[in-house]
N, C-alpha and C positions, 0 to 999 in steps of 0.2 A: 682447181687445187694447184698441181704442180706445173701447170702448162706455163704460166706466167714468169717462173723464175728458174734459173740455172739449178741443175741437181747433178750430183755425182753418185754413181752407183758403187757398191764395194768393190766389184770386179775393176771398174775404173781408176779407183785408188790403188788396189793391188798393183795393176798394170803400170800406173804412172809412177809409182815408187819401186818397181821391180821386185815387187814382194811375191811370195808364193801365195797361191789360192788360200783364202781364209785369214790372211793375216788382218785385212782392214775390219772383217767381222769380228774377230777376236778384240780389237781395240774398240769397235763400236759397242761390244758387250761390256767392256770395262767401263766405257763412260756413259752408258744408256740412261742410268739413274740420274744423272745431272741434265739429261736433254729433255726438252719439251717436243712431244710429236706434234707436227704441224708448224713448229718454228725451226727446230734443228734437223729433223728428219720426218719422212714420211713412210709408213709402213703399208706395203701393198699385199693383201691377202689373196691367194689363190681361188679362194670362194667368191669374194666380192670384186676383185681387180684383174680377173684373168686375162681380158682383153688387153689391158694396159701391160701385164706383164709379158704377154706373148709378143707386144710391139717391142719391149725393151729386148727380149731375147733374140728377136729376129734382127734388131740393129746392132746386135753384139754387146749391148751395154750391160747385160747380167750373163752369169755362168748358165750354160745349158742346163745344168742339173737343178738350177734354182726353182724352188716350189713358190715361195712368197719372196718378195723383194724390199729392199730398203734403199730409198733414196734419201741422200744427205743434201740439206740446203747449204748455202755458204758457210754459216755458223757451224753447223755440224761437221762439214768438211774441214774447215779449219781446225776444229777440236781434235778431230781424228788424226790429221796429217801432223799437228804439233805433238801428239800423243806417240805417233810412230818415230817421229824425228828425236823425240824425248832426250 
């Protein structure tokens, strides 16, 4: 699934842009209807993807309080960053 391509977490986008926690998430929510899961982002659910989520948490890629996770592909990342730079 996501192993073969570079992905960005919402936390990584917040940190790279010097934004407060949740800024990238709010942008993602605004853009989500135009995104295709599997092309623009991956959704990791706590129920099905708990091991991957824990690896991301341990690596510091997601917020410690995250239950589920969203990882953006290059197209999703570019759309969120463009939206934030608006």
